[in-house]
C-alpha positions, -999 to 999 in steps of 0.1 A, spaced: 190 538 54 162 528 30 166 511 -3 175 476 -15 213 477 -11 229 465 21 266 466 12 292 464 -15 319 440 -24 351 450 -41 360 425 -69 393 431 -87 389 466 -102 351 468 -100 329 476 -70 296 457 -70 266 467 -49 244 438 -38 211 433 -20 207 412 10 193 383 -12 225 384 -33 250 389 -5 283 371 -13 290 339 7 326 339 19 345 308 27 350 302 64 388 309 60 379 344 47 359 352 78 381 335 105 406 354 126 443 352 117 462 324 134 477 333 168 515 334 173 529 304 191 530 307 229 559 329 240 566 343 206 559 379 198 529 386 177 539 394 141 536 431 133 510 437 106 503 472 95 466 481 97 452 490 64 435 524 61 398 518 63 376 541 43 339 536 48 318 544 17 281 538 21 262 524 -9 242 556 -16 275 576 -14 290 554 -41 259 558 -63 261 596 -57 297 596 -70 285 579 -102 261 608 -112 271 619 -147 290 587 -155 280 555 -172 266 527 -151 257 491 -159 225 479 -141 216 442 -139 179 438 -133 160 411 -116 149 390 -145 164 390 -180 174 427 -186 206 446 -183 206 484 -187 235 507 -195 232 545 -193 244 578 -179 232 583 -144 215 617 -139 199 612 -105 185 588 -79 165 588 -46 167 569 -13 148 540 -29 174 538 -57 149 548 -83 171 562 -111 170 586 -139 192 575 -168 200 591 -202 215 577 -234 202 542 -224 208 508 -239 185 480 -227 197 445 -233 169 419 -230 176 382 -230 148 361 -245 146 325 -258 148 339 -293 181 357 -285 193 391 -273 172 422 -280 189 456 -278 168 488 -275 181 524 -275 162 550 -254 169 587 -248 159 586 -211 143 563 -186 130 563 -150 140 530 -134 122 515 -104 148 506 -77 128 476 -66 138 457 -97 176 463 -95 198 434 -86 234 447 -92 250 481 -101 284 482 -118 297 517 -120 315 523 -153 307 488 -165 294 474 -197 279 440 -205 299 415 -223 291 420 -261 297 383 -268 270 372 -242 239 357 -257 
């Protein structure tokens, strides 16, 4: 698979895509195997959760036609309606709001449409919106 995203991490009710540089660091306890049952005791029965594999590009494909919040490398965040993307995660967005954070404060720009280079994307949040109180 080509493109900057290597996986996704489910956080509460949001799914966040991340690049290898921003991969979450899990505590050792989150990655270790469960403790074994004492010798002679039967292993506790734990139902196996149903595992559904959803690849990053498949998740982005499901977002076509809906709002998406894009956090860029640098000081920009973009919210818009996803119209299309390619294997490099270059995106076409419509009804776009660009939030740029400068030393002078937050600058908001409205655009009809935009072609976004996938190399500059850090995080995608399907259905998300930036915090309006953020400065």
